[in-house]
BAVEX-40694 format. One record per atom (N, C-alpha, C, CB): residue number from 1; x, y, z. Coordinates in steps of 0.05 Angstrom, whole numbers. Glycine has a CB too. Layout:
<rs>
R   i     xx     yy     zz
R NUM      X      Y      Z
...
</rs>
This chain:
<rs>
R   i     xx     yy     zz
R   1  -1718   1018   1035
R   1  -1700    995   1053
R   1  -1689    965   1044
R   1  -1717    988   1077
R   2  -1662    952   1050
R   2  -1657    944   1045
R   2  -1672    910   1046
R   2  -1639    956   1050
R   3  -1678    903   1010
R   3  -1688    865   1015
R   3  -1675    851   1014
R   3  -1704    850    999
R   4  -1641    849   1013
R   4  -1631    828   1009
R   4  -1639    807   1020
R   4  -1611    830   1012
R   5  -1641    782   1028
R   5  -1658    760   1041
R   5  -1628    758   1057
R   5  -1675    729   1020
R   6  -1625    753   1086
R   6  -1601    747   1108
R   6  -1608    730   1108
R   6  -1594    757   1133
R   7  -1580    710   1093
R   7  -1566    679   1105
R   7  -1553    686   1134
R   7  -1535    665   1080
R   8  -1556    658   1151
R   8  -1537    660   1178
R   8  -1510    648   1165
R   8  -1550    639   1210
R   9  -1487    664   1177
R   9  -1468    660   1176
R   9  -1460    628   1187
R   9  -1461    682   1187
R  10  -1436    619   1151
R  10  -1432    595   1153
R  10  -1407    596   1160
R  10  -1439    579   1133
R  11  -1400    571   1166
R  11  -1376    556   1180
R  11  -1360    535   1159
R  11  -1390    537   1207
R  12  -1335    545   1145
R  12  -1325    517   1118
R  12  -1294    520   1136
R  12  -1324    529   1066
R  13  -1287    488   1135
R  13  -1261    473   1137
R  13  -1246    477   1120
R  13  -1263    448   1137
R  14  -1222    482   1127
R  14  -1192    484   1117
R  14  -1176    465   1120
R  14  -1178    501   1128
R  15  -1165    446   1107
R  15  -1138    430   1115
R  15  -1119    442   1128
R  15  -1125    420   1095
R  16  -1113    428   1151
R  16  -1085    435   1161
R  16  -1072    446   1150
R  16  -1072    420   1166
R  17  -1044    465   1158
R  17  -1023    475   1137
R  17  -1001    488   1159
R  17  -1038    500   1111
R  18   -974    475   1157
R  18   -962    490   1177
R  18   -931    492   1150
R  18   -959    469   1217
R  19   -927    524   1157
R  19   -907    531   1132
R  19   -900    564   1152
R  19   -928    535   1089
R  20   -874    557   1134
R  20   -843    584   1148
R  20   -849    596   1131
R  20   -805    580   1149
R  21   -852    623   1137
R  21   -847    651   1119
R  21   -829    662   1130
R  21   -869    672   1116
R  22   -822    686   1117
R  22   -815    705   1120
R  22   -817    731   1110
R  22   -803    701   1121
R  23   -812    757   1126
R  23   -815    780   1121
R  23   -809    794   1102
R  23   -809    789   1134
R  24   -826    813   1083
R  24   -815    816   1059
R  24   -824    846   1054
R  24   -825    793   1038
R  25   -832    862   1076
R  25   -845    884   1082
R  25   -856    889   1105
R  25   -860    888   1067
R  26   -852    919   1121
R  26   -879    922   1144
R  26   -877    947   1137
R  26   -878    914   1180
R  27   -897    964   1161
R  27   -906    989   1155
R  27   -910    992   1187
R  27   -933    993   1132
R  28   -898   1009   1203
R  28   -918   1017   1227
R  28   -946   1042   1214
R  28   -894   1034   1257
R  29   -962   1030   1235
R  29   -993   1039   1229
R  29   -996   1057   1260
R  29  -1020   1006   1225
R  30   -976   1054   1276
R  30   -989   1071   1300
R  30   -960   1063   1320
R  30  -1028   1057   1315
R  31   -953   1083   1336
R  31   -926   1075   1357
R  31   -936   1039   1367
R  31   -924   1105   1393
R  32   -968   1035   1369
R  32   -970   1009   1386
R  32   -972    988   1368
R  32   -994   1009   1405
R  33   -966    988   1339
R  33   -981    964   1321
R  33   -959    972   1298
R  33  -1021    968   1312
R  34   -948    946   1286
R  34   -943    949   1261
R  34   -951    931   1237
R  34   -920    952   1262
R  35   -953    931   1220
R  35   -968    914   1195
R  35   -938    895   1179
R  35   -989    944   1166
R  36   -945    875   1183
R  36   -911    857   1162
R  36   -936    836   1146
R  36   -876    827   1193
R  37   -919    844   1116
R  37   -922    829   1097
R  37   -906    800   1098
R  37   -917    845   1078
R  38   -918    778   1083
R  38   -901    753   1091
R  38   -897    740   1063
R  38   -916    731   1113
R  39   -877    732   1057
R  39   -882    710   1029
R  39   -860    682   1034
R  39   -870    731    992
R  40   -876    660   1026
R  40   -858    635   1016
R  40   -867    621   1003
R  40   -849    618   1031
R  41   -857    601   1002
R  41   -856    584    975
R  41   -883    560    984
R  41   -817    567    970
R  42   -880    560   1017
R  42   -899    540   1030
R  42   -924    552   1023
R  42   -896    536   1064
R  43   -934    587   1018
R  43   -958    602   1028
R  43   -969    592    987
R  43   -950    649   1043
R  44   -994    572    998
R  44  -1009    564    979
R  44  -1029    588    960
R  44  -1023    544    993
R  45  -1032    593    931
R  45  -1044    615    924
R  45  -1074    615    934
R  45  -1041    619    896
R  46  -1085    578    938
R  46  -1110    579    948
R  46  -1128    588    975
R  46  -1113    559    946
R  47  -1101    597    984
R  47  -1104    608   1025
R  47  -1131    621   1017
R  47  -1073    639   1044
R  48  -1157    609   1036
R  48  -1184    618   1034
R  48  -1187    647   1051
R  48  -1205    593   1046
R  49  -1179    660   1035
R  49  -1184    697   1031
R  49  -1203    706   1019
R  49  -1166    713   1015
R  50  -1228    702   1024
R  50  -1250    709   1014
R  50  -1265    734   1031
R  50  -1265    683   1012
R  51  -1288    763   1020
R  51  -1310    772   1033
R  51  -1316    764   1054
R  51  -1328    771   1022
R  52  -1317    776   1076
R  52  -1329    777   1101
R  52  -1328    754   1115
R  52  -1354    783   1101
R  53  -1306    739   1113
R  53  -1290    726   1130
R  53  -1271    745   1151
R  53  -1275    709   1112
R  54  -1280    762   1164
R  54  -1265    775   1173
R  54  -1252    772   1203
R  54  -1275    793   1168
R  55  -1271    754   1218
R  55  -1243    738   1233
R  55  -1230    719   1231
R  55  -1244    733   1252
R  56  -1226    712   1210
R  56  -1210    692   1205
R  56  -1182    689   1217
R  56  -1207    693   1180
R  57  -1168    677   1232
R  57  -1138    677   1245
R  57  -1124    657   1234
R  57  -1135    672   1277
R  58  -1094    664   1239
R  58  -1078    635   1240
R  58  -1067    642   1250
R  58  -1067    619   1224
R  59  -1048    623   1268
R  59  -1031    612   1285
R  59  -1005    625   1287
R  59  -1029    586   1280
R  60   -995    634   1293
R  60   -971    641   1288
R  60   -947    627   1316
R  60   -973    677   1285
R  61   -920    614   1302
R  61   -902    607   1310
R  61   -869    625   1311
R  61   -905    588   1297
R  62   -864    641   1332
R  62   -844    652   1331
R  62   -816    638   1353
R  62   -854    680   1335
R  63   -801    644   1343
R  63   -777    635   1339
R  63   -764    633   1374
R  63   -762    658   1316
R  64   -755    617   1387
R  64   -751    614   1406
R  64   -735    632   1419
R  64   -747    595   1406
R  65   -742    631   1454
R  65   -729    659   1463
R  65   -708    649   1478
R  65   -747    679   1482
R  66   -688    644   1493
R  66   -667    669   1466
R  66   -650    666   1450
R  66   -649    688   1474
R  67   -653    636   1438
R  67   -632    639   1419
R  67   -648    642   1386
R  67   -610    611   1423
R  68   -664    647   1380
R  68   -675    654   1353
R  68   -682    639   1337
R  68   -662    666   1340
R  69   -681    610   1340
R  69   -680    586   1325
R  69   -718    588   1315
R  69   -667    554   1349
R  70   -730    579   1303
R  70   -754    575   1299
R  70   -748    541   1287
R  70   -769    599   1278
R  71   -766    535   1317
R  71   -774    507   1314
R  71   -807    499   1308
R  71   -765    494   1342
R  72   -810    484   1296
R  72   -826    485   1281
R  72   -850    453   1290
R  72   -808    488   1251
R  73   -874    450   1296
R  73   -890    432   1292
R  73   -892    414   1268
R  73   -910    442   1295
R  74   -898    394   1274
R  74   -899    374   1251
R  74   -935    364   1257
R  74   -871    344   1256
R  75   -940    363   1229
R  75   -972    350   1221
R  75   -976    328   1222
R  75   -982    353   1197
R  76   -978    311   1245
R  76   -976    280   1242
R  76  -1013    272   1244
R  76   -952    264   1273
R  77  -1020    246   1245
R  77  -1049    227   1246
R  77  -1062    245   1259
R  77  -1052    196   1262
R  78  -1054    250   1284
R  78  -1066    264   1303
R  78  -1064    295   1316
R  78  -1062    249   1317
R  79  -1053    308   1285
R  79  -1060    346   1293
R  79  -1029    346   1293
R  79  -1079    360   1331
R  80  -1019    369   1306
R  80   -999    387   1304
R  80   -981    366   1331
R  80  -1012    424   1310
R  81   -954    364   1319
R  81   -934    354   1345
R  81   -914    369   1348
R  81   -921    327   1345
R  82   -909    384   1374
R  82   -890    391   1375
R  82   -859    379   1371
R  82   -895    397   1390
R  83   -837    390   1370
R  83   -819    386   1378
R  83   -802    367   1399
R  83   -819    402   1379
R  84   -798    336   1400
R  84   -783    333   1437
R  84   -766    345   1445
R  84   -769    309   1448
R  85   -781    359   1468
R  85   -766    374   1491
R  85   -766    412   1488
R  85   -730    360   1489
R  86   -793    415   1469
R  86   -787    441   1458
R  86   -814    450   1460
R  86   -774    444   1429
R  87   -816    471   1476
R  87   -839    481   1487
R  87   -841    500   1461
R  87   -838    494   1521
R  88   -872    502   1444
R  88   -876    532   1423
R  88   -878    549   1434
R  88   -897    538   1406
R  89   -885    571   1428
R  89   -901    594   1432
R  89   -910    607   1409
R  89   -888    613   1446
R  90   -939    594   1414
R  90   -963    596   1396
R  90   -982    620   1399
R  90   -979    571   1400
R  91   -982    643   1383
R  91  -1013    659   1388
R  91  -1026    651   1358
R  91  -1012    702   1395
R  92  -1054    668   1364
R  92  -1071    674   1339
R  92  -1070    696   1339
R  92  -1097    667   1336
R  93  -1073    707   1307
R  93  -1066    723   1298
R  93  -1087    725   1272
R  93  -1038    720   1298
R  94  -1103    750   1279
R  94  -1121    759   1250
R  94  -1102    760   1224
R  94  -1137    792   1254
R  95  -1113    746   1205
R  95  -1109    745   1173
R  95  -1124    782   1164
R  95  -1134    709   1157
R  96  -1103    802   1153
R  96  -1111    819   1152
R  96  -1109    817   1123
R  96  -1101    837   1167
R  97  -1096    806   1099
R  97  -1101    809   1075
R  97  -1083    788   1064
R  97  -1097    836   1066
R  98  -1095    786   1040
R  98  -1080    759   1027
R  98  -1080    768    985
R  98  -1107    720   1038
R  99  -1063    763    976
R  99  -1061    768    952
R  99  -1054    739    937
R  99  -1041    790    949
R 100  -1072    735    922
R 100  -1073    699    914
R 100  -1050    704    893
R 100  -1108    682    898
R 101  -1049    721    874
R 101  -1031    722    852
R 101   -998    720    865
R 101  -1037    750    836
R 102   -996    743    885
R 102   -971    744    887
R 102   -954    727    919
R 102   -967    777    884
R 103   -989    720    922
R 103   -971    699    943
R 103   -963    717    968
R 103   -939    685    926
R 104   -977    729    983
R 104   -972    751    994
R 104   -989    757   1031
R 104   -982    772    968
R 105   -976    755   1054
R 105  -1005    745   1068
R 105   -991    777   1085
R 105  -1011    700   1089
R 106  -1018    781   1096
R 106  -1009    803   1112
R 106  -1017    798   1140
R 106  -1019    829   1103
R 107  -1005    800   1161
R 107  -1014    813   1189
R 107  -1005    827   1210
R 107  -1021    801   1201
R 108  -1022    840   1227
R 108  -1019    861   1242
R 108  -1012    854   1267
R 108  -1040    875   1242
R 109   -990    867   1280
R 109   -979    854   1302
R 109   -979    885   1335
R 109   -941    841   1286
R 110   -992    877   1344
R 110   -988    896   1367
R 110   -968    900   1381
R 110  -1003    894   1384
R 111   -949    919   1384
R 111   -924    919   1399
R 111   -924    910   1430
R 111   -913    948   1397
R 112   -901    902   1430
R 112   -913    890   1459
R 112   -888    874   1482
R 112   -937    862   1449
R 113   -871    889   1508
R 113   -854    873   1512
R 113   -863    845   1541
R 113   -828    896   1518
R 114   -895    847   1536
R 114   -904    824   1557
R 114   -902    792   1539
R 114   -942    833   1570
R 115   -903    790   1517
R 115   -909    771   1497
R 115   -899    760   1482
R 115   -919    774   1487
R 116   -886    740   1474
R 116   -873    731   1461
R 116   -872    739   1431
R 116   -878    711   1466
R 117   -889    738   1422
R 117   -903    749   1390
R 117   -901    778   1388
R 117   -938    742   1385
R 118   -912    797   1418
R 118   -903    828   1410
R 118   -871    830   1412
R 118   -919    852   1432
R 119   -862    820   1424
R 119   -831    825   1426
R 119   -807    811   1402
R 119   -824    813   1456
R 120   -827    790   1388
R 120   -822    788   1361
R 120   -812    815   1341
R 120   -846    778   1353
R 121   -849    816   1345
R 121   -853    844   1326
R 121   -833    868   1327
R 121   -880    859   1334
R 122   -829    870   1354
R 122   -813    894   1364
R 122   -772    887   1344
R 122   -814    890   1413
R 123   -769    872   1350
R 123   -754    863   1338
R 123   -743    856   1293
R 123   -762    845   1355
R 124   -767    848   1291
R 124   -763    839   1262
R 124   -763    863   1246
R 124   -785    819   1251
R 125   -744    844   1226
R 125   -737    861   1200
R 125   -755    844   1176
R 125   -699    861   1192
R 126   -736    859   1152
R 126   -741    842   1127
R 126   -727    811   1128
R 126   -727    859   1101
R 127   -735    794   1123
R 127   -718    763   1126
R 127   -723    756   1154
R 127   -681    763   1120
R 128   -731    766   1178
R 128   -743    755   1196
R 128   -763    733   1194
R 128   -752    772   1205
R 129   -766    707   1200
R 129   -783    692   1202
R 129   -794    688   1218
R 129   -779    679   1196
R 130   -820    659   1216
R 130   -848    662   1222
R 130   -848    637   1221
R 130   -868    678   1205
R 131   -867    620   1226
R 131   -888    595   1237
R 131   -912    611   1223
R 131   -892    589   1278
R 132   -933    601   1204
R 132   -961    606   1202
R 132   -967    577   1192
R 132   -970    632   1182
R 133   -990    571   1216
R 133  -1009    554   1222
R 133  -1039    557   1214
R 133  -1008    552   1246
R 134  -1054    537   1193
R 134  -1080    550   1187
R 134  -1083    557   1167
R 134  -1086    567   1197
R 135  -1110    567   1166
R 135  -1137    565   1184
R 135  -1147    537   1187
R 135  -1162    581   1172
R 136  -1159    535   1205
R 136  -1165    514   1210
R 136  -1198    504   1201
R 136  -1157    514   1236
R 137  -1208    531   1186
R 137  -1225    540   1178
R 137  -1233    571   1174
R 137  -1237    529   1190
R 138  -1254    581   1168
R 138  -1274    610   1175
R 138  -1295    604   1156
R 138  -1259    644   1168
R 139  -1309    630   1182
R 139  -1339    633   1180
R 139  -1346    667   1162
R 139  -1353    631   1217
R 140  -1367    667   1146
R 140  -1364    681   1127
R 140  -1390    690   1150
R 140  -1363    671   1092
R 141  -1390    716   1148
R 141  -1416    736   1161
R 141  -1436    732   1144
R 141  -1411    770   1163
R 142  -1458    741   1146
R 142  -1479    754   1129
R 142  -1480    780   1124
R 142  -1503    749   1138
R 143  -1489    782   1097
R 143  -1495    813   1083
R 143  -1508    828   1081
R 143  -1496    818   1066
R 144  -1533    809   1089
R 144  -1558    827   1084
R 144  -1573    847   1103
R 144  -1576    810   1078
R 145  -1553    854   1124
R 145  -1557    865   1143
R 145  -1559    898   1136
R 145  -1537    855   1159
R 146  -1584    917   1153
R 146  -1580    947   1143
R 146  -1560    960   1153
R 146  -1602    963   1149
R 147  -1553    942   1184
R 147  -1529    961   1206
R 147  -1523    938   1222
R 147  -1542    992   1230
R 148  -1490    947   1215
R 148  -1470    933   1235
R 148  -1458    947   1254
R 148  -1450    921   1224
R 149  -1465    938   1279
R 149  -1443    950   1307
R 149  -1424    940   1306
R 149  -1447    946   1336
R 150  -1404    944   1317
R 150  -1377    934   1309
R 150  -1361    944   1334
R 150  -1365    945   1278
R 151  -1345    925   1348
R 151  -1334    940   1366
R 151  -1308    918   1373
R 151  -1356    950   1391
R 152  -1284    943   1385
R 152  -1263    929   1377
R 152  -1240    944   1392
R 152  -1261    928   1346
R 153  -1220    925   1409
R 153  -1198    942   1418
R 153  -1173    941   1401
R 153  -1192    935   1445
R 154  -1146    952   1404
R 154  -1126    943   1395
R 154  -1125    918   1368
R 154  -1115    936   1420
R 155  -1122    890   1394
R 155  -1122    870   1378
R 155  -1140    869   1358
R 155  -1124    852   1390
R 156  -1161    876   1352
R 156  -1186    870   1342
R 156  -1177    884   1320
R 156  -1213    877   1356
R 157  -1165    910   1311
R 157  -1168    921   1300
R 157  -1167    918   1260
R 157  -1158    933   1316
R 158  -1151    892   1260
R 158  -1144    876   1240
R 158  -1169    874   1232
R 158  -1128    852   1245
R 159  -1194    860   1243
R 159  -1214    845   1239
R 159  -1231    865   1229
R 159  -1223    830   1262
R 160  -1235    889   1250
R 160  -1253    922   1249
R 160  -1245    925   1218
R 160  -1237    956   1275
R 161  -1226    929   1212
R 161  -1218    940   1195
R 161  -1230    923   1157
R 161  -1187    942   1206
R 162  -1231    896   1167
R 162  -1236    880   1153
R 162  -1262    887   1140
R 162  -1234    857   1166
R 163  -1278    893   1167
R 163  -1311    890   1168
R 163  -1312    918   1141
R 163  -1330    898   1210
R 164  -1298    942   1157
R 164  -1304    971   1140
R 164  -1300    967   1111
R 164  -1283    997   1147
R 165  -1280    953   1106
R 165  -1279    954   1084
R 165  -1289    935   1066
R 165  -1262    958   1083
R 166  -1301    904   1070
R 166  -1318    893   1053
R 166  -1349    888   1067
R 166  -1304    867   1042
R 167  -1359    910   1091
R 167  -1391    910   1091
R 167  -1410    922   1061
R 167  -1400    931   1118
R 168  -1425    914   1066
R 168  -1445    926   1037
R 168  -1448    954   1036
R 168  -1479    916   1036
R 169  -1437    963   1016
R 169  -1437    996   1008
R 169  -1462   1011   1023
R 169  -1442   1001    971
R 170  -1490    994   1022
R 170  -1511   1008   1028
R 170  -1511   1007   1057
R 170  -1535    997   1017
R 171  -1497    993   1075
R 171  -1505    982   1102
R 171  -1495   1006   1122
R 171  -1490    952   1108
R 172  -1500   1016   1146
R 172  -1497   1031   1164
R 172  -1472   1019   1184
R 172  -1524   1034   1175
R 173  -1461   1027   1187
R 173  -1433   1011   1206
R 173  -1428   1034   1231
R 173  -1398   1008   1183
R 174  -1435   1034   1255
R 174  -1428   1044   1274
R 174  -1413   1022   1292
R 174  -1450   1057   1285
R 175  -1384   1040   1288
R 175  -1354   1019   1299
R 175  -1344   1042   1327
R 175  -1318   1016   1262
R 176  -1334   1023   1343
R 176  -1321   1035   1372
R 176  -1305   1033   1373
R 176  -1325   1030   1394
R 177  -1280   1030   1382
R 177  -1257   1026   1385
R 177  -1247   1042   1408
R 177  -1244   1029   1361
R 178  -1244   1016   1427
R 178  -1228   1036   1452
R 178  -1191   1033   1450
R 178  -1240   1022   1489
R 179  -1180   1045   1451
R 179  -1147   1041   1455
R 179  -1137   1064   1460
R 179  -1130   1030   1431
R 180  -1105   1056   1468
R 180  -1102   1092   1491
R 180  -1091   1115   1461
R 180  -1059   1089   1531
R 181  -1088   1129   1462
R 181  -1090   1159   1448
R 181  -1063   1158   1418
R 181  -1080   1191   1480
R 182  -1044   1143   1435
R 182  -1025   1136   1417
R 182  -1031   1113   1396
R 182  -1004   1129   1431
R 183  -1055   1091   1400
R 183  -1056   1066   1379
R 183  -1083   1094   1364
R 183  -1070   1021   1395
R 184  -1080   1106   1364
R 184  -1112   1123   1339
R 184  -1089   1122   1315
R 184  -1129   1173   1348
R 185  -1110   1110   1293
R 185  -1093   1118   1263
R 185  -1119   1113   1251
R 185  -1062   1095   1249
R 186  -1112   1123   1218
R 186  -1131   1121   1207
R 186  -1142   1100   1198
R 186  -1129   1133   1195
R 187  -1163   1093   1190
R 187  -1184   1070   1189
R 187  -1194   1073   1151
R 187  -1215   1077   1217
R 188  -1200   1053   1154
R 188  -1214   1051   1122
R 188  -1231   1069   1114
R 188  -1231   1026   1117
R 189  -1246   1080   1098
R 189  -1269   1091   1088
R 189  -1295   1078   1079
R 189  -1261   1103   1071
R 190  -1323   1080   1089
R 190  -1348   1066   1085
R 190  -1362   1090   1082
R 190  -1358   1045   1107
R 191  -1380   1090   1064
R 191  -1400   1111   1057
R 191  -1420   1112   1085
R 191  -1419   1102   1026
R 192  -1423   1091   1093
R 192  -1439   1092   1112
R 192  -1430   1085   1151
R 192  -1459   1073   1099
R 193  -1409   1095   1148
R 193  -1385   1092   1171
R 193  -1389   1114   1202
R 193  -1351   1103   1151
R 194  -1393   1106   1211
R 194  -1396   1126   1241
R 194  -1377   1113   1260
R 194  -1430   1127   1257
R 195  -1344   1125   1256
R 195  -1338   1113   1278
R 195  -1326   1132   1305
R 195  -1319   1095   1268
R 196  -1325   1120   1330
R 196  -1317   1132   1353
R 196  -1300   1121   1365
R 196  -1332   1138   1368
R 197  -1277   1135   1374
R 197  -1260   1122   1390
R 197  -1258   1124   1417
R 197  -1240   1125   1382
R 198  -1253   1107   1433
R 198  -1264   1104   1469
R 198  -1232   1110   1477
R 198  -1280   1064   1486
R 199  -1232   1128   1499
R 199  -1198   1136   1515
R 199  -1210   1105   1529
R 199  -1190   1176   1545
R 200  -1183   1092   1542
R 200  -1198   1078   1568
R 200  -1180   1055   1551
R 200  -1241   1075   1575
R 201  -1183   1030   1566
R 201  -1166   1003   1567
R 201  -1186    983   1574
R 201  -1142   1003   1590
R 202  -1178    956   1563
R 202  -1197    929   1583
R 202  -1228    933   1565
R 202  -1202    940   1630
R 203  -1244    918   1578
R 203  -1276    913   1566
R 203  -1292    938   1572
R 203  -1294    887   1583
R 204  -1293    942   1602
R 204  -1314    959   1605
R 204  -1323    992   1588
R 204  -1310    962   1632
R 205  -1302    997   1585
R 205  -1314   1018   1568
R 205  -1329   1017   1533
R 205  -1292   1035   1567
R 206  -1320    997   1520
R 206  -1327    984   1491
R 206  -1351    973   1502
R 206  -1304    960   1474
R 207  -1358    949   1539
R 207  -1383    940   1534
R 207  -1401    959   1536
R 207  -1390    919   1549
R 208  -1397    983   1552
R 208  -1411   1012   1551
R 208  -1422   1018   1534
R 208  -1398   1031   1554
R 209  -1402   1025   1506
R 209  -1406   1036   1477
R 209  -1424   1014   1471
R 209  -1378   1040   1455
R 210  -1421    993   1464
R 210  -1437    974   1455
R 210  -1466    967   1459
R 210  -1427    957   1461
R 211  -1467    976   1481
R 211  -1498    967   1490
R 211  -1506    993   1495
R 211  -1503    944   1519
R 212  -1502   1021   1493
R 212  -1509   1037   1480
R 212  -1532   1036   1460
R 212  -1490   1041   1473
R 213  -1513   1025   1441
R 213  -1512   1027   1409
R 213  -1527   1005   1403
R 213  -1482   1026   1393
R 214  -1535    985   1414
R 214  -1549    957   1409
R 214  -1573    956   1433
R 214  -1525    929   1412
R 215  -1593    970   1424
R 215  -1612    985   1442
R 215  -1639    951   1442
R 215  -1626   1026   1421
R 216  -1641    937   1416
R 216  -1655    922   1416
R 216  -1654    917   1390
R 216  -1675    926   1428
R 217  -1657    883   1381
R 217  -1651    870   1360
R 217  -1677    878   1339
R 217  -1646    840   1368
R 218  -1674    882   1316
R 218  -1698    892   1298
R 218  -1694    863   1264
R 218  -1688    941   1288
R 219  -1672    855   1278
R 219  -1686    829   1257
R 219  -1661    841   1230
R 219  -1736    833   1247
R 220  -1650    866   1228
R 220  -1628    877   1207
R 220  -1602    890   1220
R 220  -1643    902   1188
R 221  -1601    887   1242
R 221  -1581    895   1258
R 221  -1553    871   1261
R 221  -1596    902   1286
R 222  -1540    863   1262
R 222  -1519    845   1273
R 222  -1496    868   1279
R 222  -1508    818   1250
R 223  -1484    850   1307
R 223  -1469    858   1322
R 223  -1440    847   1330
R 223  -1484    860   1337
R 224  -1423    854   1327
R 224  -1399    835   1330
R 224  -1380    853   1346
R 224  -1386    823   1301
R 225  -1368    839   1362
R 225  -1345    862   1382
R 225  -1316    839   1383
R 225  -1362    869   1427
R 226  -1297    842   1386
R 226  -1276    833   1392
R 226  -1257    849   1416
R 226  -1265    831   1366
R 227  -1244    834   1436
R 227  -1225    855   1443
R 227  -1215    831   1468
R 227  -1239    891   1454
R 228  -1210    845   1490
R 228  -1203    841   1529
R 228  -1228    818   1526
R 228  -1212    877   1561
R 229  -1219    794   1544
R 229  -1239    771   1547
R 229  -1262    783   1559
R 229  -1229    746   1564
R 230  -1263    811   1577
R 230  -1281    813   1596
R 230  -1304    829   1575
R 230  -1269    830   1624
R 231  -1308    821   1551
R 231  -1330    829   1539
R 231  -1350    818   1535
R 231  -1326    834   1523
R 232  -1342    784   1528
R 232  -1359    762   1520
R 232  -1378    764   1541
R 232  -1347    733   1517
R 233  -1380    759   1566
R 233  -1404    754   1587
R 233  -1419    781   1579
R 233  -1395    750   1625
R 234  -1415    794   1586
R 234  -1426    820   1602
R 234  -1440    830   1574
R 234  -1399    845   1619
R 235  -1436    828   1551
R 235  -1448    842   1521
R 235  -1468    815   1517
R 235  -1419    848   1488
R 236  -1461    787   1503
R 236  -1475    777   1501
R 236  -1505    777   1517
R 236  -1462    763   1501
R 237  -1493    773   1547
R 237  -1521    780   1561
R 237  -1545    817   1558
R 237  -1507    776   1595
R 238  -1526    825   1548
R 238  -1540    845   1529
R 238  -1557    844   1516
R 238  -1530    853   1514
R 239  -1546    830   1489
R 239  -1552    827   1456
R 239  -1580    811   1465
R 239  -1524    806   1432
R 240  -1571    781   1478
R 240  -1593    771   1480
R 240  -1619    768   1499
R 240  -1585    756   1477
R 241  -1604    801   1520
R 241  -1637    800   1535
R 241  -1652    825   1512
R 241  -1638    815   1580
R 242  -1640    843   1498
R 242  -1647    862   1479
R 242  -1669    856   1453
R 242  -1622    868   1470
R 243  -1655    817   1451
R 243  -1682    809   1433
R 243  -1665    803   1407
R 243  -1710    839   1428
R 244  -1641    799   1402
R 244  -1622    799   1392
R 244  -1619    768   1390
R 244  -1604    816   1406
R 245  -1628    758   1361
R 245  -1616    729   1356
R 245  -1597    710   1360
R 245  -1613    727   1342
R 246  -1593    688   1362
R 246  -1565    681   1356
R 246  -1561    688   1326
R 246  -1558    650   1362
R 247  -1560    692   1316
R 247  -1547    695   1284
R 247  -1546    716   1285
R 247  -1559    688   1257
R 248  -1549    731   1302
R 248  -1546    764   1297
R 248  -1522    779   1314
R 248  -1576    780   1305
R 249  -1507    759   1322
R 249  -1487    780   1335
R 249  -1465    755   1337
R 249  -1497    797   1370
R 250  -1436    758   1339
R 250  -1409    741   1350
R 250  -1399    761   1358
R 250  -1389    723   1331
R 251  -1383    752   1381
R 251  -1367    763   1409
R 251  -1343    752   1418
R 251  -1383    760   1433
R 252  -1315    759   1411
R 252  -1305    753   1424
R 252  -1275    740   1440
R 252  -1316    751   1421
R 253  -1265    740   1459
R 253  -1250    746   1470
R 253  -1219    739   1460
R 253  -1259    739   1491
R 254  -1202    759   1457
R 254  -1186    755   1441
R 254  -1153    757   1463
R 254  -1194    776   1414
R 255  -1163    758   1484
R 255  -1148    759   1503
R 255  -1151    768   1527
R 255  -1134    767   1497
R 256  -1132    754   1553
R 256  -1157    759   1574
R 256  -1129    774   1599
R 256  -1181    718   1586
R 257  -1133    794   1608
R 257  -1115    819   1625
R 257  -1111    791   1652
R 257  -1140    860   1637
R 258  -1077    809   1646
R 258  -1069    798   1668
R 258  -1053    773   1661
R 258  -1090    795   1686
R 259  -1059    761   1631
R 259  -1055    733   1631
R 259  -1017    737   1607
R 259  -1093    711   1613
R 260   -999    730   1616
R 260   -989    721   1598
R 260   -990    724   1573
R 260   -992    707   1602
R 261   -982    740   1552
R 261   -986    742   1519
R 261  -1002    753   1513
R 261   -988    723   1505
R 262  -1019    771   1542
R 262  -1041    792   1533
R 262  -1041    804   1501
R 262  -1037    818   1554
R 263  -1043    811   1499
R 263  -1048    831   1465
R 263  -1052    817   1440
R 263  -1021    848   1455
R 264  -1044    786   1448
R 264  -1044    766   1421
R 264  -1081    748   1421
R 264  -1010    736   1428
R 265  -1091    742   1415
R 265  -1117    723   1415
R 265  -1102    700   1434
R 265  -1130    711   1380
R 266  -1115    699   1455
R 266  -1109    676   1478
R 266  -1129    661   1469
R 266  -1111    682   1511
R 267  -1162    675   1465
R 267  -1179    653   1474
R 267  -1197    667   1458
R 267  -1186    646   1505
R 268  -1217    645   1442
R 268  -1240    650   1429
R 268  -1264    644   1442
R 268  -1240    637   1407
R 269  -1278    656   1443
R 269  -1315    653   1452
R 269  -1332    646   1425
R 269  -1331    686   1465
</rs>
């Protein structure tokens, strides 16, 4: 049995940053998702990419539609300030990877036409520019659990992939992904991974699968889930009712069904 002490998740602040970066390469992961690698002189080598910060996210600023001009906020005494008369299109995106030696930042985008960031990702090519703000801070999740129950829809796949890569080798991972058939793709490997793809959309199928998996809190299981905001309340009620302590789960709503920009992180819970 794993005797590694379980520490609580820890939150770490990070000073505000405003950067303009450019695409240097991209990769089609599936018909509905593309991976972009960004570089730029403003990307600092100390960018905080450390193990088990799997839900860390930055804010991306996409160029104005239809002009294509990238308008960036300024960092003032009271935080970020948009240029006068400009409405910025800003969305939260998970950090998929960072290489401190080469100063390259990797972010995965869901491709869709109903949000400015999704439309940018469809059109983007090498040299396309994007604003990247933050992160404002990051959470390091516990590593001493015997079992991790993970749930995601397409928007949370980058974070779930990091979980699979960074969870302790001896842990059991039960991962559930709700996605359309065209969104399925190979994920990283882990010796303890059991991966289930769920047909459907929205929160309900994911909540059902996670509820069945997380029957009772035993002090050695951690539950993490992210995706459409409808997962938050019912899943939180279940894990609390099943005896999971607050330090043994984290559930986040990344987007809200029926709202503009859905498919990007619009709400953190």
